[in-house]
Backbone as ProteinMPNN parsed JSONL, in Angstrom:
{"seq_chain_A": "MTDAPSDDRLLMGEIGAAQGLKGEVRLRSYTQDPAAIAEYGPLEDGAGVPRIEIESVRVTPKALVARIKGVTTREGAEALNGTKLYLARALLPENAEDEWYQADMIGLAVLDREGEVLGRLVAVHNFGASDLLEIQRADGAPNVLVPFTQSTVPEVDIEGGKLVLVPPEGLFEDVGRPGDDEGGEG", "coords_chain_A": {"N_chain_A": [[12.03, -22.467, 19.817], [12.21, -21.352, 16.523], [12.125, -18.599, 14.236], [13.601, -18.288, 12.048], [14.32, -18.235, 8.61], [15.207, -20.832, 6.265], [17.407, -22.162, 3.718], [15.963, -24.096, 2.408], [13.32, -23.48, 2.654], [10.699, -21.112, 1.952], [9.481, -17.91, 2.816], [6.127, -17.388, 2.835], [4.021, -15.882, 3.738], [2.343, -14.006, 6.371], [0.573, -14.167, 9.381], [-1.74, -11.861, 10.614], [-3.563, -9.617, 12.7], [-6.542, -10.634, 14.513], [-9.702, -10.961, 12.854], [-12.797, -9.953, 13.258], [-15.19, -12.001, 15.129], [-15.278, -14.75, 14.789], [-12.984, -16.279, 14.335], [-11.513, -15.585, 12.051], [-8.606, -14.235, 10.364], [-6.415, -11.479, 9.622], [-4.291, -11.411, 6.829], [-1.061, -11.332, 5.537], [0.187, -11.747, 2.438], [2.845, -13.05, 0.501], [2.881, -13.997, -2.014], [2.728, -14.027, -5.643], [0.097, -13.681, -6.66], [-1.844, -12.579, -4.251], [-4.122, -13.9, -3.031], [-3.729, -16.51, -3.763], [-2.212, -17.846, -1.928], [-3.549, -19.698, -0.391], [-3.677, -21.935, -1.96], [-1.428, -23.507, -1.763], [-1.474, -25.542, 0.051], [-0.994, -27.106, 3.319], [0.876, -24.954, 5.419], [4.05, -24.265, 6.937], [4.928, -23.316, 10.284], [7.169, -21.129, 12.092], [8.717, -22.989, 13.463], [8.832, -25.078, 11.785], [6.727, -26.793, 11.646], [4.183, -28.308, 9.876], [1.329, -27.023, 10.081], [-0.538, -25.082, 9.561], [-3.318, -24.57, 7.835], [-4.921, -22.996, 5.302], [-8.219, -22.39, 4.909], [-9.967, -20.712, 3.497], [-9.874, -17.643, 1.618], [-10.468, -14.206, 1.435], [-10.651, -11.164, -0.334], [-10.589, -7.937, 0.844], [-11.32, -4.392, 0.843], [-9.435, -3.35, 2.624], [-7.783, -5.385, 3.555], [-6.403, -8.732, 3.256], [-8.304, -11.42, 4.123], [-8.449, -14.345, 6.031], [-9.543, -17.7, 6.683], [-8.546, -20.036, 8.968], [-7.967, -23.468, 9.174], [-9.512, -25.193, 11.79], [-9.562, -23.052, 13.531], [-11.807, -21.236, 15.281], [-12.584, -19.228, 16.946], [-12.247, -15.855, 18.186], [-10.2, -15.662, 20.065], [-8.61, -17.858, 19.424], [-7.74, -17.037, 16.9], [-6.329, -14.726, 17.611], [-4.189, -15.883, 18.945], [-2.575, -16.729, 16.901], [-1.476, -14.49, 15.802], [1.125, -12.817, 14.175], [2.4, -15.099, 13.332], [4.634, -16.561, 11.15], [4.503, -17.848, 7.844], [5.648, -20.597, 6.131], [6.881, -22.446, 3.26], [8.056, -25.488, 1.946], [10.738, -25.341, -0.295], [10.915, -27.27, -2.296], [8.284, -27.814, -2.93], [7.415, -25.762, -4.466], [6.539, -24.375, -7.676], [8.544, -24.632, -10.7], [10.448, -21.851, -11.856], [9.506, -19.624, -14.499], [11.233, -18.484, -17.476], [11.921, -15.661, -17.212], [11.426, -15.181, -14.494], [11.765, -14.941, -10.946], [12.288, -16.039, -7.626], [11.794, -13.841, -4.984], [13.269, -14.167, -2.645], [15.556, -15.428, -3.555], [16.835, -13.419, -4.839], [17.721, -11.546, -3.01], [20.637, -10.135, -1.73], [22.103, -10.213, -4.056], [24.768, -8.92, -6.065], [24.809, -5.627, -7.305], [25.282, -4.315, -10.378], [26.503, -1.893, -12.776], [26.06, -1.327, -16.358], [28.651, -1.468, -17.3], [29.895, -3.128, -15.567], [30.699, -2.155, -13.122], [30.532, -2.175, -9.609], [27.662, -1.209, -7.987], [26.301, -1.624, -5.685], [24.419, -3.635, -3.353], [21.635, -5.818, -3.433], [19.157, -5.512, -1.072], [16.496, -5.762, -0.369], [13.157, -6.425, -1.577], [10.428, -4.541, -2.313], [6.902, -3.88, -2.261], [4.6, -1.534, -2.506], [2.077, -1.384, -3.41], [1.866, -0.478, -6.076], [3.965, -1.421, -7.885], [6.832, -3.641, -7.974], [9.668, -2.64, -6.071], [13.156, -2.278, -5.902], [15.378, -2.372, -3.219], [18.423, -0.962, -2.752], [21.514, -1.285, -1.278], [23.921, 0.994, -1.207], [27.232, 0.849, -2.573], [29.016, 2.847, -1.98], [28.441, 3.699, 0.531], [26.534, 5.649, 0.877], [23.082, 6.616, 1.595], [20.601, 3.982, 1.315], [18.918, 3.202, -1.782], [15.87, 3.227, -3.682], [14.695, 1.554, -6.531], [12.7, 1.139, -9.472], [11.547, -2.108, -10.346], [11.832, -2.997, -13.282], [11.933, -4.088, -16.742], [13.44, -2.287, -18.258], [14.941, -0.931, -16.335], [16.211, -2.965, -14.942], [17.798, -4.922, -16.78], [18.99, -7.426, -16.686], [19.084, -10.333, -14.748], [20.949, -12.487, -12.876], [20.891, -15.102, -11.167], [22.439, -17.421, -10.585], [24.975, -16.42, -11.128], [25.151, -14.523, -9.187], [24.439, -11.799, -9.43], [22.926, -8.708, -10.595], [22.082, -6.56, -13.307], [21.897, -3.107, -13.412], [20.273, -0.293, -14.734], [20.352, 2.659, -13.735], [18.116, 5.384, -12.868], [18.918, 8.609, -14.183], [21.424, 10.364, -12.451], [21.032, 9.146, -9.993], [23.088, 7.658, -8.771], [25.052, 9.507, -8.581], [27.747, 11.399, -7.188], [27.074, 12.969, -4.182], [26.939, 15.603, -1.78], [27.628, 14.732, 1.58], [26.431, 14.719, 4.971], [28.522, 16.697, 6.942], [30.417, 17.023, 4.995], [32.523, 19.458, 3.518], [31.41, 21.937, 1.614], [32.708, 23.952, -0.041], [32.744, 26.102, 1.708], [34.483, 27.895, 4.279], [36.007, 26.533, 7.12]], "CA_chain_A": [[11.313, -22.291, 18.573], [12.886, -20.336, 15.728], [11.414, -18.07, 13.083], [14.592, -18.02, 11.024], [14.123, -19.0, 7.391], [16.35, -21.615, 5.826], [17.5, -22.199, 2.269], [15.013, -25.037, 1.824], [11.951, -22.974, 2.855], [10.479, -19.716, 1.591], [8.432, -17.218, 3.552], [4.988, -17.195, 1.936], [3.098, -14.901, 4.289], [2.362, -13.816, 7.818], [-0.748, -13.956, 9.954], [-1.858, -10.616, 11.366], [-4.561, -9.51, 13.759], [-7.834, -11.298, 14.367], [-10.705, -10.202, 12.095], [-14.125, -10.382, 13.693], [-15.328, -12.831, 16.326], [-15.418, -16.169, 14.472], [-11.731, -16.955, 14.054], [-10.787, -15.157, 10.861], [-7.395, -13.443, 10.595], [-5.845, -10.718, 8.509], [-3.177, -12.187, 6.311], [-0.152, -10.681, 4.584], [0.664, -12.776, 1.528], [3.984, -12.652, -0.31], [2.79, -14.687, -3.3], [2.465, -13.107, -6.744], [-1.33, -13.411, -6.501], [-1.975, -12.739, -2.794], [-5.14, -14.867, -2.63], [-3.275, -17.853, -4.12], [-1.494, -18.474, -0.814], [-4.352, -20.822, 0.102], [-3.562, -23.061, -2.887], [-0.184, -24.242, -1.563], [-1.647, -26.604, 1.03], [-0.558, -26.738, 4.669], [2.102, -24.173, 5.527], [4.783, -24.48, 8.182], [5.205, -22.154, 11.121], [8.6, -20.884, 12.253], [9.381, -24.177, 13.986], [8.852, -26.094, 10.741], [5.595, -27.7, 11.809], [3.151, -28.022, 8.875], [0.072, -27.079, 10.815], [-1.421, -23.981, 9.202], [-4.014, -24.823, 6.58], [-5.841, -21.902, 5.003], [-9.432, -22.928, 4.308], [-10.521, -19.762, 2.537], [-9.304, -16.306, 1.606], [-11.267, -13.208, 0.729], [-9.98, -9.878, -0.457], [-11.428, -6.801, 1.217], [-10.603, -3.157, 0.488], [-8.365, -3.017, 3.571], [-6.911, -6.503, 3.926], [-6.689, -10.098, 2.866], [-8.851, -12.057, 5.319], [-8.392, -15.79, 5.855], [-10.05, -18.625, 7.692], [-7.557, -21.086, 9.199], [-8.598, -24.717, 9.599], [-9.486, -25.47, 13.221], [-9.645, -21.822, 14.327], [-13.212, -20.819, 15.206], [-12.863, -18.155, 17.905], [-11.338, -14.705, 18.139], [-9.045, -15.979, 20.89], [-7.762, -18.745, 18.621], [-7.132, -16.208, 15.861], [-5.349, -13.844, 18.254], [-3.016, -16.681, 19.303], [-1.757, -16.91, 15.696], [-0.968, -13.193, 15.349], [2.569, -12.761, 14.011], [2.944, -16.368, 12.858], [5.157, -16.551, 9.787], [4.076, -19.03, 7.11], [6.698, -21.054, 5.226], [6.623, -23.602, 2.415], [9.29, -26.126, 1.476], [11.096, -24.926, -1.653], [10.658, -28.379, -3.219], [6.869, -27.823, -3.29], [7.123, -24.621, -5.332], [6.722, -24.649, -9.099], [9.742, -24.097, -11.338], [10.3, -20.495, -12.39], [9.583, -19.411, -15.939], [12.542, -17.933, -17.833], [12.169, -14.333, -16.638], [10.817, -15.094, -13.169], [12.669, -15.292, -9.864], [11.759, -15.892, -6.284], [12.441, -12.691, -4.364], [14.243, -14.625, -1.653], [16.79, -15.777, -4.248], [17.45, -12.188, -5.34], [18.32, -10.789, -1.91], [22.07, -10.347, -1.608], [22.796, -10.124, -5.342], [25.557, -7.725, -6.356], [24.156, -4.751, -8.279], [26.316, -3.782, -11.254], [26.035, -1.111, -13.912], [26.31, -2.026, -17.631], [30.088, -1.641, -17.496], [30.381, -4.091, -14.591], [31.093, -1.509, -11.873], [29.636, -2.513, -8.502], [26.909, -0.077, -7.445], [25.826, -1.973, -4.354], [23.897, -4.977, -3.094], [20.184, -5.838, -3.263], [18.858, -5.891, 0.307], [15.07, -6.048, -0.185], [12.203, -6.155, -2.65], [9.231, -3.99, -1.692], [5.774, -3.544, -3.118], [3.696, -0.701, -1.72], [0.788, -1.349, -4.072], [1.905, -0.189, -7.511], [4.825, -2.422, -8.51], [7.987, -3.975, -7.146], [10.8, -1.722, -5.965], [14.352, -2.9, -5.354], [16.137, -1.546, -2.293], [19.827, -1.224, -2.989], [22.486, -0.72, -0.345], [24.966, 1.53, -2.081], [28.607, 0.449, -2.275], [29.774, 3.997, -1.486], [28.024, 4.013, 1.892], [25.43, 6.614, 0.89], [21.822, 5.953, 1.974], [19.989, 3.034, 0.381], [18.03, 3.784, -2.785], [14.828, 2.381, -4.252], [14.549, 1.684, -7.976], [11.631, 0.265, -9.97], [11.976, -3.391, -10.906], [11.275, -3.101, -14.628], [12.876, -4.607, -17.73], [14.363, -1.238, -18.692], [15.829, -0.581, -15.225], [16.978, -4.167, -14.595], [17.739, -5.753, -17.978], [19.575, -8.753, -16.498], [19.176, -10.922, -13.414], [21.716, -13.718, -12.975], [20.898, -15.683, -9.819], [23.589, -18.316, -10.457], [26.175, -15.587, -11.122], [25.132, -13.665, -8.007], [24.416, -10.378, -9.788], [21.93, -8.15, -11.506], [22.545, -5.353, -13.981], [20.979, -1.998, -13.171], [20.384, 0.956, -15.489], [19.665, 3.532, -12.781], [17.678, 6.705, -13.332], [20.026, 9.559, -14.249], [21.757, 11.115, -11.243], [20.771, 8.413, -8.756], [24.333, 7.226, -8.147], [26.039, 10.578, -8.678], [28.271, 11.807, -5.889], [26.384, 14.101, -3.554], [27.527, 15.949, -0.475], [27.075, 14.044, 2.734], [26.572, 15.529, 6.175], [29.902, 16.824, 7.388], [31.264, 17.426, 3.884], [32.709, 20.909, 3.382], [31.076, 22.235, 0.231], [33.189, 25.241, -0.51], [32.844, 27.108, 2.763], [35.669, 27.739, 5.136], [35.516, 26.141, 8.399]], "C_chain_A": [[11.967, -21.141, 17.812], [11.997, -19.866, 14.586], [12.383, -17.774, 11.958], [14.312, -18.858, 9.788], [15.36, -19.83, 7.088], [16.325, -21.65, 4.311], [16.474, -23.135, 1.642], [13.556, -24.648, 2.063], [11.883, -21.52, 2.426], [9.335, -19.159, 2.417], [7.315, -16.873, 2.576], [4.033, -16.118, 2.434], [3.232, -14.815, 5.792], [0.943, -13.532, 8.286], [-0.715, -12.687, 10.794], [-2.943, -10.719, 12.423], [-5.818, -10.314, 13.454], [-8.798, -10.368, 13.636], [-12.077, -10.722, 12.509], [-14.063, -11.318, 14.885], [-15.276, -14.329, 16.058], [-14.143, -16.831, 13.979], [-11.002, -16.549, 12.789], [-9.596, -14.29, 11.25], [-7.093, -12.59, 9.37], [-4.584, -11.459, 8.098], [-2.359, -11.344, 5.348], [0.44, -11.805, 3.743], [1.803, -12.23, 0.684], [4.001, -13.382, -1.65], [2.416, -13.688, -4.386], [0.985, -12.706, -6.773], [-1.618, -13.642, -5.017], [-2.995, -13.794, -2.358], [-4.712, -16.307, -2.919], [-2.519, -18.55, -2.995], [-2.245, -19.695, -0.282], [-4.191, -22.069, -0.762], [-2.325, -23.917, -2.658], [-0.313, -25.381, -0.568], [-1.163, -26.156, 2.393], [0.795, -26.025, 4.65], [2.739, -24.42, 6.882], [4.886, -23.182, 8.962], [6.719, -22.017, 11.257], [9.379, -22.084, 12.753], [9.445, -25.301, 12.953], [7.728, -27.095, 10.84], [4.527, -27.36, 10.769], [1.757, -28.115, 9.486], [-0.92, -26.008, 10.403], [-2.033, -24.268, 7.844], [-5.055, -23.72, 6.377], [-7.044, -22.483, 4.268], [-10.017, -22.007, 3.244], [-9.843, -18.411, 2.706], [-10.29, -15.401, 0.884], [-10.526, -11.88, 0.763], [-10.982, -8.796, -0.089], [-10.666, -5.535, 0.837], [-9.419, -2.853, 1.4], [-7.393, -4.154, 3.848], [-7.319, -7.784, 3.223], [-7.143, -10.789, 4.154], [-8.938, -13.556, 5.064], [-9.054, -16.52, 7.015], [-9.047, -19.769, 7.759], [-8.275, -22.323, 9.74], [-8.418, -24.927, 11.104], [-9.579, -24.246, 14.109], [-11.058, -21.265, 14.172], [-13.563, -19.683, 16.152], [-11.866, -17.016, 17.712], [-10.064, -14.994, 18.928], [-8.075, -16.889, 20.139], [-7.04, -17.979, 17.529], [-6.053, -15.31, 16.448], [-4.067, -14.603, 18.605], [-2.07, -16.885, 18.107], [-1.118, -15.618, 15.205], [0.562, -13.205, 15.306], [3.202, -14.051, 13.521], [3.383, -16.239, 11.404], [4.826, -17.887, 9.133], [5.105, -19.386, 6.043], [6.218, -22.243, 4.402], [7.97, -24.17, 1.975], [9.526, -25.744, 0.017], [10.766, -26.017, -2.676], [9.204, -28.428, -3.678], [6.478, -26.676, -4.216], [7.314, -24.987, -6.795], [8.038, -24.068, -9.605], [9.445, -22.703, -11.874], [10.289, -20.524, -13.908], [10.896, -18.689, -16.221], [12.835, -16.588, -17.191], [11.442, -14.138, -15.321], [11.828, -15.574, -12.13], [11.908, -15.208, -8.558], [12.528, -14.754, -5.627], [13.512, -13.112, -3.378], [15.581, -14.975, -2.303], [17.536, -14.539, -4.745], [18.172, -11.405, -4.242], [19.796, -11.155, -1.792], [22.825, -10.282, -2.929], [23.611, -8.838, -5.426], [24.807, -6.943, -7.432], [25.264, -4.057, -9.066], [25.699, -2.861, -12.298], [26.401, -1.875, -15.191], [27.791, -2.288, -17.881], [30.691, -2.621, -16.489], [30.862, -3.483, -13.283], [30.054, -1.825, -10.797], [29.0, -1.235, -7.969], [26.453, -0.347, -6.02], [25.363, -3.408, -4.283], [22.393, -4.878, -2.878], [19.86, -6.339, -1.858], [17.386, -6.208, 0.538], [14.309, -5.778, -1.471], [10.921, -5.725, -1.967], [8.126, -3.853, -2.736], [4.767, -2.816, -2.246], [2.359, -0.521, -2.422], [0.837, -1.123, -5.562], [2.724, -1.241, -8.257], [6.022, -2.661, -7.603], [9.059, -2.9, -7.233], [11.961, -2.487, -5.358], [15.048, -1.919, -4.426], [17.602, -1.942, -2.398], [20.667, -0.503, -1.939], [23.682, -0.298, -1.19], [26.359, 1.128, -1.62], [29.41, 1.595, -1.681], [29.354, 4.427, -0.083], [26.935, 5.057, 1.998], [24.14, 5.874, 1.258], [21.312, 5.009, 0.88], [19.074, 3.775, -0.583], [17.004, 2.743, -3.225], [14.76, 2.643, -5.747], [13.431, 0.754, -8.428], [12.216, -1.006, -10.577], [11.257, -3.593, -12.228], [12.342, -3.644, -15.567], [13.881, -3.544, -18.151], [15.354, -0.846, -17.59], [16.735, -1.747, -14.847], [16.92, -5.123, -15.793], [18.273, -7.172, -17.8], [19.579, -9.133, -15.028], [19.849, -12.275, -13.587], [21.866, -14.295, -11.565], [22.152, -16.544, -9.624], [24.894, -17.529, -10.385], [26.234, -14.614, -9.965], [25.066, -12.181, -8.305], [23.165, -10.012, -10.557], [22.513, -6.876, -12.09], [21.473, -4.291, -13.824], [21.312, -0.833, -14.099], [19.628, 1.984, -14.646], [19.158, 4.814, -13.437], [18.849, 7.683, -13.24], [20.195, 10.309, -12.925], [21.617, 10.336, -9.949], [22.051, 8.018, -8.024], [25.44, 8.258, -8.31], [26.519, 10.934, -7.279], [27.513, 13.033, -5.407], [27.058, 14.374, -2.227], [26.832, 15.202, 0.635], [27.205, 14.952, 3.941], [28.03, 15.527, 6.626], [30.86, 17.193, 6.276], [31.356, 18.945, 3.854], [32.491, 21.24, 1.924], [31.46, 23.679, -0.113], [33.317, 26.303, 0.559], [34.109, 26.913, 3.563], [35.202, 27.274, 6.501], [36.398, 25.418, 9.212]], "O_chain_A": [[12.243, -20.086, 18.383], [11.214, -20.64, 14.037], [12.029, -17.078, 11.007], [14.09, -20.064, 9.898], [16.441, -19.551, 7.606], [15.352, -21.225, 3.687], [16.145, -22.987, 0.465], [12.651, -25.404, 1.711], [12.866, -20.785, 2.517], [8.349, -19.846, 2.683], [7.534, -16.149, 1.604], [3.315, -15.508, 1.642], [4.093, -15.446, 6.405], [0.21, -12.759, 7.668], [0.207, -12.464, 11.578], [-3.197, -11.793, 12.968], [-6.114, -10.63, 12.301], [-8.726, -9.147, 13.775], [-12.46, -11.83, 12.133], [-13.041, -11.423, 15.564], [-15.233, -15.114, 17.006], [-14.205, -17.841, 13.277], [-9.958, -17.124, 12.479], [-9.575, -13.688, 12.324], [-7.461, -12.927, 8.245], [-3.901, -12.057, 8.929], [-2.909, -10.713, 4.445], [1.109, -12.699, 4.262], [1.747, -11.097, 0.207], [5.018, -13.387, -2.343], [1.856, -12.63, -4.098], [0.663, -11.524, -6.898], [-1.635, -14.788, -4.57], [-2.744, -14.516, -1.394], [-5.293, -17.237, -2.36], [-2.215, -19.738, -3.107], [-1.622, -20.628, 0.225], [-4.542, -23.164, -0.322], [-2.18, -24.958, -3.298], [0.649, -26.12, -0.359], [-0.941, -24.966, 2.613], [1.726, -26.439, 3.959], [2.056, -24.744, 7.854], [4.927, -22.094, 8.388], [7.464, -22.734, 10.59], [10.578, -22.193, 12.496], [10.038, -26.349, 13.206], [7.765, -28.139, 10.189], [4.011, -26.243, 10.768], [1.098, -29.152, 9.416], [-2.06, -26.032, 10.866], [-1.348, -24.217, 6.822], [-5.956, -23.546, 7.197], [-6.919, -23.0, 3.157], [-10.504, -22.47, 2.213], [-9.318, -18.078, 3.768], [-10.869, -15.773, -0.136], [-9.872, -11.527, 1.745], [-12.082, -8.74, -0.637], [-9.474, -5.606, 0.538], [-8.488, -2.164, 0.984], [-6.287, -3.912, 4.329], [-8.415, -7.904, 2.676], [-6.439, -10.744, 5.163], [-9.432, -13.992, 4.025], [-9.116, -16.035, 8.145], [-8.733, -20.394, 6.747], [-9.092, -22.225, 10.655], [-7.304, -24.847, 11.621], [-9.665, -24.383, 15.329], [-11.462, -20.87, 13.078], [-14.703, -19.219, 16.17], [-10.787, -17.2, 17.149], [-8.972, -14.614, 18.506], [-6.86, -16.706, 20.213], [-5.867, -18.234, 17.257], [-4.986, -15.148, 15.857], [-2.978, -14.029, 18.565], [-0.89, -17.183, 18.296], [-0.301, -15.646, 14.285], [1.212, -13.563, 16.288], [4.414, -14.102, 13.314], [2.596, -15.855, 10.538], [4.862, -18.931, 9.784], [5.4, -18.58, 5.161], [5.285, -22.951, 4.783], [8.902, -23.425, 1.67], [8.613, -25.817, -0.805], [10.379, -25.709, -3.804], [8.912, -29.026, -4.714], [5.346, -26.62, -4.697], [8.161, -25.819, -7.122], [8.581, -23.132, -9.018], [8.325, -22.414, -12.293], [10.97, -21.339, -14.531], [11.603, -18.318, -15.284], [13.932, -16.402, -16.663], [10.903, -13.064, -15.054], [12.628, -16.475, -12.382], [10.992, -14.399, -8.409], [13.756, -14.7, -5.698], [14.559, -12.471, -3.29], [16.629, -14.833, -1.673], [18.73, -14.604, -5.037], [19.129, -10.682, -4.521], [20.156, -12.331, -1.758], [24.056, -10.294, -2.935], [23.196, -7.795, -4.919], [24.24, -7.528, -8.355], [26.073, -3.315, -8.509], [24.534, -3.013, -12.666], [26.988, -2.954, -15.115], [28.145, -3.227, -18.594], [31.885, -2.911, -16.558], [31.376, -4.197, -12.421], [28.85, -1.753, -11.042], [29.691, -0.304, -7.556], [26.243, 0.581, -5.24], [25.824, -4.277, -5.023], [21.922, -3.955, -2.213], [20.236, -7.452, -1.49], [17.046, -6.853, 1.529], [14.748, -5.016, -2.332], [10.381, -6.456, -1.136], [8.389, -3.726, -3.932], [4.156, -3.409, -1.357], [1.59, 0.379, -2.082], [-0.081, -1.543, -6.265], [2.21, -1.884, -9.173], [6.204, -1.976, -6.596], [9.326, -2.334, -8.293], [11.781, -3.254, -4.412], [15.284, -0.768, -4.794], [17.973, -3.093, -2.167], [20.552, 0.706, -1.738], [24.358, -1.126, -1.802], [26.633, 1.072, -0.421], [30.378, 1.361, -0.959], [29.863, 5.421, 0.435], [26.452, 5.331, 3.097], [24.106, 4.644, 1.236], [21.559, 5.214, -0.309], [18.525, 4.828, -0.258], [17.246, 1.539, -3.147], [14.766, 3.792, -6.188], [13.23, -0.306, -7.835], [13.254, -0.972, -11.238], [10.225, -4.259, -12.3], [13.524, -3.657, -15.225], [15.05, -3.856, -18.379], [16.487, -0.469, -17.888], [17.89, -1.544, -14.474], [16.09, -6.031, -15.82], [18.044, -8.032, -18.651], [20.018, -8.364, -14.172], [19.378, -13.115, -14.354], [22.838, -14.014, -10.865], [22.846, -16.412, -8.616], [25.816, -17.919, -9.669], [27.249, -13.946, -9.77], [25.577, -11.374, -7.529], [22.452, -10.864, -11.089], [23.326, -6.2, -11.46], [20.293, -4.539, -14.069], [22.47, -0.437, -14.233], [18.421, 2.166, -14.812], [19.708, 5.269, -14.44], [19.67, 7.592, -12.328], [19.229, 10.82, -12.358], [22.043, 10.817, -8.899], [22.094, 8.041, -6.794], [26.622, 7.933, -8.194], [25.782, 10.787, -6.303], [27.339, 14.006, -6.142], [27.67, 13.49, -1.627], [25.609, 15.055, 0.639], [28.021, 15.874, 3.929], [28.678, 14.482, 6.682], [31.982, 17.626, 6.54], [30.377, 19.637, 4.134], [33.302, 20.866, 1.077], [30.604, 24.503, -0.436], [33.957, 27.328, 0.321], [34.728, 25.851, 3.507], [34.107, 27.611, 6.949], [36.042, 25.046, 10.331]]}, "name": "protein", "num_of_chains": 1, "seq": "MTDAPSDDRLLMGEIGAAQGLKGEVRLRSYTQDPAAIAEYGPLEDGAGVPRIEIESVRVTPKALVARIKGVTTREGAEALNGTKLYLARALLPENAEDEWYQADMIGLAVLDREGEVLGRLVAVHNFGASDLLEIQRADGAPNVLVPFTQSTVPEVDIEGGKLVLVPPEGLFEDVGRPGDDEGGEG"}
């Protein structure tokens, strides 16, 4: 059994710990509206079996809580902990003009306005406020996070394999790295 994604499926969410005694689970949703994950119909597990049907979702202050069809006990819910939920790409709606699936953005080259390669997009994070792009720098310096806004990222070209970044001032400036001799003798 494999949990590896493929190009024809997208990771929609992941089942977490059991919630209560009657089979509910905590759910991490990767959809734009987290509660909308239940609207996609049966989801596939890592093996590609379409067996996970979300009957209901409720938002609590600490988590998204879901009821999975056929799961009525805590033990049944615990057995699903860590299950990744996938959907066939063909079942997803077409993107609007300025919308992209995050999975399609991972791996894009990150260029400045002049076309110089700054790095590669390795992840899209959201810690509650808005999306942040994690960029692996081309110069080998530590990865950086930048806000995913129109002013910071004025162009995304999935087909061209790139995005244009207007980084905050100083973010990609050369800085001393551990082991660099910064003027001292040694």
